[in-house]
C-alpha positions in Angstrom: -3.1 -20.2 -12.4 -5.7 -21.4 -15.0 -3.4 -23.8 -16.9 -6.1 -25.7 -18.8 -7.4 -22.5 -20.3 -3.9 -21.4 -21.0 -3.0 -24.5 -22.7 -5.9 -24.7 -24.8 -5.5 -21.2 -26.0 -1.8 -21.7 -26.8 -2.5 -24.8 -28.8 -5.2 -22.9 -30.8 -2.8 -20.1 -31.5 0.0 -22.4 -32.5 -2.4 -24.4 -34.9 -3.6 -21.3 -36.5 -0.3 -19.6 -37.0 1.4 -22.9 -38.2 -1.2 -22.8 -41.0 -0.6 -19.1 -42.0 1.7 -18.6 -44.9 2.7 -15.0 -43.7 3.6 -16.3 -40.1 7.2 -15.3 -39.2 9.3 -18.1 -37.6 10.0 -15.9 -34.6 6.3 -15.8 -33.9 6.0 -19.6 -34.1 9.0 -20.1 -32.0 7.6 -17.7 -29.3 4.2 -19.4 -29.0 5.9 -22.8 -28.8 8.1 -21.4 -25.9 5.0 -20.2 -24.2 3.2 -23.4 -24.7 6.1 -25.3 -23.2 6.2 -23.2 -20.2 2.5 -23.7 -19.7 2.7 -27.5 -20.2 5.6 -27.6 -17.6 3.4 -25.5 -15.1 0.5 -27.9 -15.6 2.6 -31.0 -14.9 2.9 -32.2 -18.6 6.7 -32.5 -18.3 7.6 -34.8 -21.1 5.9 -32.9 -23.7 7.3 -29.7 -22.4 10.8 -31.2 -22.4 10.6 -32.2 -26.0 9.1 -28.9 -27.1 11.6 -26.8 -25.3 14.5 -28.8 -26.6 13.4 -28.5 -30.2 12.6 -24.8 -29.7 16.2 -24.1 -28.5 17.6 -25.9 -31.5 15.5 -24.1 -34.0 15.9 -20.7 -32.4 19.6 -21.0 -32.3 19.7 -21.8 -36.0 17.1 -19.4 -37.2 17.7 -16.4 -34.9 21.2 -16.9 -33.4 22.4 -17.9 -30.0 22.2 -14.3 -28.6 18.7 -13.4 -29.8 16.2 -12.7 -27.0 13.9 -15.5 -28.0 16.9 -18.0 -27.9 17.8 -16.8 -24.4 14.3 -17.2 -23.2 14.0 -20.7 -24.8 17.2 -21.7 -23.1 15.8 -20.6 -19.7 12.7 -22.8 -20.5 14.8 -25.8 -21.4 16.9 -25.4 -18.2 13.7 -25.6 -16.2 12.8 -28.8 -18.0 16.2 -30.2 -17.4 15.7 -29.6 -13.7 12.3 -31.1 -13.6 13.7 -34.2 -15.1 16.3 -34.6 -12.6 19.1 -33.8 -14.9 20.6 -31.2 -12.4 24.2 -31.0 -13.5 23.2 -30.4 -17.2 20.7 -27.8 -16.2 23.4 -26.0 -14.2 25.8 -26.0 -17.1 23.2 -24.7 -19.5 22.0 -21.9 -17.2 25.6 -20.8 -16.2 26.3 -20.3 -19.9 23.0 -18.4 -20.3 23.7 -16.1 -17.6 27.1 -15.2 -19.1 25.3 -14.8 -22.5 22.6 -12.5 -20.9 25.3 -10.4 -19.3 27.3 -9.9 -22.6 24.3 -8.9 -24.7 22.0 -7.1 -22.4 22.3 -3.9 -20.3 23.2 -4.5 -16.7 19.9 -3.3 -15.5 17.9 -5.6 -17.7 15.4 -7.7 -15.7 16.0 -10.7 -18.0 19.3 -11.1 -16.4 17.6 -11.5 -13.0 15.5 -14.3 -14.5 18.6 -16.1 -15.7 20.4 -15.6 -12.4 17.4 -16.9 -10.5 17.4 -20.2 -12.6 21.2 -20.7 -12.0 20.5 -20.3 -8.2 17.8 -23.0 -8.4 20.3 -25.3 -10.1 22.9 -24.7 -7.4 20.3 -25.6 -4.8 19.7 -28.8 -6.4 23.3 -29.5 -6.6 23.5 -29.0 -2.8 25.6 -25.6 -3.2 23.2 -23.8 -0.7 25.3 -20.9 0.4 26.1 -19.8 -3.3 22.5 -20.2 -4.2 21.3 -18.2 -1.1 23.6 -15.3 -2.2 22.4 -15.1 -5.6 18.8 -15.4 -4.6 19.3 -12.5 -2.2 20.8 -10.5 -5.1 17.9 -11.3 -7.4 15.4 -10.3 -4.7 17.1 -7.0 -3.9 17.5 -6.1 -7.6 13.9 -7.2 -8.4 12.6 -5.1 -5.6 14.3 -2.1 -7.1 12.7 -2.9 -10.6 9.3 -3.8 -9.6 9.1 -1.3 -6.4 6.8 -3.8 -4.6 7.8 -6.7 -2.4 4.5 -8.5 -3.3 5.0 -8.6 -7.1 4.7 -12.2 -8.3 8.4 -12.2 -9.6 9.6 -10.8 -6.3 7.6 -13.1 -4.3 9.0 -16.1 -6.1 12.6 -14.7 -5.3 11.6 -14.4 -1.7 10.4 -18.0 -1.6 13.6 -19.3 -3.4 15.8 -17.2 -1.1 14.1 -18.6 2.1 14.4 -22.2 0.8 18.1 -21.8 0.2 18.5 -20.2 3.7 16.7 -23.2 5.2 18.7 -25.8 3.3 21.8 -24.0 4.5 20.8 -25.0 8.1 19.5 -21.6 9.2 15.9 -22.8 10.2 14.6 -20.0 12.4 15.8 -17.3 9.8 14.2 -19.3 7.1 11.0 -19.8 9.0 10.6 -16.0 9.6 11.2 -15.3 5.9 8.9 -18.0 4.8 6.0 -16.7 7.2 6.4 -13.1 5.9 6.4 -14.3 2.2 3.3 -16.5 2.7 1.4 -13.8 4.2 2.2 -11.3 1.5 1.3 -13.8 -1.3 -1.9 -14.7 0.4 -3.0 -11.1 0.6 -1.9 -10.2 -2.9 -2.7 -13.3 -4.8 -5.2 -15.2 -2.7 -5.0 -18.4 -0.8 -5.3 -20.9 -3.8 -2.9 -19.2 -6.2 0.0 -21.4 -7.3 2.5 -19.0 -5.8 0.8 -18.9 -2.5 0.7 -22.7 -2.4 4.4 -22.7 -3.4 5.0 -20.4 -0.4 2.8 -22.3 2.0 4.9 -25.5 1.3 8.1 -23.8 1.9 6.6 -22.4 5.2 5.3 -25.8 6.3 8.7 -27.3 5.8 10.5 -24.4 7.4 8.1 -24.7 10.5 8.7 -28.5 10.7 12.5 -28.0 10.6 12.3 -25.3 13.3 9.7 -26.8 15.6 9.4 -30.6 14.9 6.7 -32.5 13.1 4.1 -32.8 15.9 3.7 -29.0 16.0 2.7 -28.5 12.4 0.8 -31.7 11.5 -2.6 -30.3 11.1 -1.2 -27.4 8.9 0.6 -29.9 6.6 -2.5 -32.1 6.2 -4.5 -29.1 5.1 -1.7 -28.0 2.8 -1.8 -31.4 0.9 -5.4 -31.2 0.5 -5.3 -27.9 -1.0 -2.4 -28.9 -3.5 -4.2 -31.8 -4.7 -7.5 -30.0 -5.2 -5.6 -27.3 -7.2 -3.1 -29.3 -9.0 -3.9 -33.0 -8.9 -2.0 -35.7 -7.1 0.9 -36.1 -9.5 2.0 -32.4 -9.8 5.5 -32.0 -8.4 4.2 -29.3 -6.1 1.6 -31.7 -4.8 4.3 -34.4 -4.5 6.4 -32.0 -2.4 3.4 -31.6 -0.1 2.9 -35.2 0.0 6.5 -35.8 1.2 6.2 -32.9 3.6 3.2 -34.6 5.3 5.0 -38.0 5.3 8.1 -36.4 7.0 5.7 -34.7 9.4 4.0 -37.8 10.3 7.3 -39.7 10.7 8.6 -37.1 13.1 5.3 -37.3 15.1 5.8 -41.0 15.3 3.0 -42.0 13.1 5.0 -44.4 10.8 2.2 -46.4 9.5 0.5 -43.3 8.1 3.5 -42.0 6.6 4.5 -45.1 4.6 1.6 -45.1 2.1 2.3 -41.4 1.3 5.9 -42.0 0.5 4.9 -45.0 -1.7 2.5 -42.7 -3.6 5.2 -40.1 -4.0 7.8 -42.6 -5.3 5.4 -44.2 -7.8 4.3 -40.7 -9.0 7.8 -39.6 -9.7 8.5 -42.6 -11.5 5.4 -42.2 -13.6 5.7 -38.5 -14.2 9.5 -38.6 -14.8 11.4 -41.9 -14.5 12.1 -44.5 -11.8 15.5 -43.4 -11.1 14.8 -39.7 -10.9 16.7 -38.3 -7.9 13.5 -37.4 -6.0 12.2 -41.0 -6.6 15.3 -42.5 -5.2 15.2 -40.2 -2.2 11.7 -41.6 -1.5 13.2 -45.0 -1.6 15.6 -43.8 1.1 12.6 -42.5 3.1 10.9 -45.8 2.6 14.0 -47.5 4.1 13.9 -45.1 7.2 10.2 -46.0 7.8 10.9 -49.6 7.3 13.7 -49.6 9.8 11.8 -47.7 12.4 9.0 -50.3 11.8 11.5 -53.0 12.7 12.6 -54.2 9.2 16.2 -53.3 9.1 17.2 -55.8 6.5 14.7 -54.6 3.9 15.7 -51.0 4.7 19.3 -51.9 4.1 18.5 -53.3 0.7 16.6 -50.2 -0.1 19.4 -47.9 0.9 22.0 -49.7 -0.8 20.1 -49.6 -4.1 19.2 -45.9 -3.7 22.8 -45.0 -2.7 24.3 -46.6 -5.7 22.2 -44.7 -8.1 22.4 -41.3 -6.3 26.1 -41.7 -6.2 26.3 -42.3 -9.9 23.9 -39.5 -10.8 24.6 -36.7 -8.3 27.9 -37.8 -6.8 29.1 -39.0 -3.3 29.1 -35.6 -1.8 25.7 -34.5 -2.8 23.4 -33.9 0.4 20.8 -36.4 -1.0 23.5 -39.0 -1.4 25.0 -38.3 2.0 21.5 -38.4 3.6 20.8 -41.7 2.1 24.3 -43.1 3.4 23.4 -41.7 6.9 20.4 -43.9 6.8 22.4 -47.0 5.6 24.7 -46.5 8.6 21.6 -46.7 10.8 20.5 -49.8 9.0 23.9 -51.5 9.6 23.7 -50.4 13.4 20.2 -51.9 13.6 21.4 -55.2 12.2 24.2 -55.3 14.8 27.0 -54.4 12.2 28.2 -51.7 14.4 31.8 -51.4 13.2 30.5 -51.0 9.6 28.0 -48.6 10.7 30.8 -46.5 12.4 33.0 -46.6 9.4 30.1 -45.2 7.2 29.4 -42.6 9.8 32.9 -41.3 9.8 32.9 -41.1 6.1 29.6 -39.3 6.0 30.6 -36.8 8.7 33.8 -36.0 6.9 32.0 -35.4 3.6 29.1 -33.4 5.2 31.7 -31.0 6.8 33.2 -30.5 3.5 29.9 -30.0 1.6 27.6 -28.3 4.1 28.0 -25.0 6.1 29.7 -25.1 9.4 27.3 -26.0 12.2 24.6 -27.6 9.9 22.1 -29.4 11.8 22.3 -32.4 9.5 26.0 -32.7 10.0 25.6 -32.4 13.8 22.8 -35.2 13.6 25.3 -37.5 11.7 28.0 -36.7 14.4 25.5 -37.7 17.2 24.8 -41.0 15.4 28.5 -41.7 15.1 28.8 -41.1 18.7 26.3 -43.7 19.5 28.0 -46.3 17.4 31.4 -45.3 19.0 30.0 -45.8 22.4 28.5 -49.2 21.5 32.0 -50.2 20.4 33.5 -49.3 23.7 35.1 -46.1 22.6 33.6 -44.2 25.5 36.0 -41.3 25.9 35.9 -40.4 22.3 32.1 -41.0 22.0 31.3 -38.9 25.1 33.4 -36.0 24.0 31.8 -36.0 20.5 28.3 -36.4 21.9 28.8 -33.4 24.4 30.2 -31.1 21.6 27.4 -32.1 19.2 24.6 -31.8 21.7 25.8 -28.2 22.5 26.2 -27.4 18.8 22.6 -28.8 18.0 21.1 -26.9 20.9 22.5 -23.7 19.6 21.4 -24.4 16.0 17.8 -25.4 16.7 17.1 -24.6 20.3 17.4 -26.7 23.5 13.8 -27.7 23.5 13.7 -29.1 19.9 12.5 -32.6 19.5 15.8 -33.6 17.9 17.8 -32.3 20.8 15.5 -34.1 23.2 15.9 -37.4 21.3 19.7 -37.0 21.2 19.9 -36.5 24.9 18.6 -40.1 25.3 21.0 -41.5 22.6 18.4 -42.1 20.1 19.5 -42.1 16.4 18.5 -39.0 14.4 17.1 -39.4 11.0 17.8 -37.6 7.7 14.5 -36.3 6.1 14.4 -35.3 2.4 12.2 -32.4 1.3 12.4 -32.0 -2.5 13.8 -28.5 -3.3 11.5 -26.8 -6.1 12.8 -27.1 -9.6 
């Protein structure tokens, strides 16, 4: 976890080897790949992206597309594409790389697991949660047989990734149990401040909030953000994920004024570190809209949601969960502005696409159905609305528990909000 020392050492090695007449090209490419990985881990994403792209290009020419170093360099560049928000490009690259790994390496080679893990991370970022969870479970089980320890760092990362995919699939209680066990194992093996432990702590905090509601975990999430910022700085994406986790927790606890500045910081940081139209920056815009509407400014919220929705639709597609979550917010904006018919039309479209995209019985889909029932009831469609509401309330109670804050809110016909938690890249 000492990225500053690692970066300094890698730069010195690269400088020395670059000046050596006898240095082999493979050695130079290898240290460049390592430097890029260290830069990415320390939050220097633009330099890492440029370095990995050039390393892949040169390794392919000098060593061939199937050389081990080329395969490793492609893994690295896929990670940089993910960090930059280029999710479809990362998935295409990593899918091809898995096929290449399986063609040139023995079936038991652990390098195949690394490539498969990266592809599963891509699938999560594209909203294909069930596929991702299945691959992460495979990588975890195979990694356990290779390393023979469930607290080996590589196995811990697989466990965290699997729990994240399970949570995003809508299985909150199962995900929370997995995250709790993994965090305890990482803390014992690596220490409380190790980056993997902090990664596990963030996943656990989000899982517990999904399972129990924001008020139950507020103090824990505040402590988590402090530890992230101390270890990684404010603009590291892991710190930003913790920042958004705290903002969402505060929102669910009703502390809208405290949540707003955190989301403002996260949006500005994503724009600074990556670009203003990074998908995570745009989802921060959608969260700003939620907070604005809850604070009484539905018109500004609508403008924010319409801007974010247009860009998310163009970059990720209309059926991506982030896009759908933003459109769910726009329907609530319209309802708050008295445009109930337009809100219902949006709600109908969102529910239909969520049912197509997300697993059956996903809590987010059920929340959208409950909002749709509110709009239908407001338009006098009482029979339809009451039937939909009754079915959705039963389904949500079964999914998250009858005492969950969202179930309690839905019983009083309050609208439910989509909250965005950035999946790790």
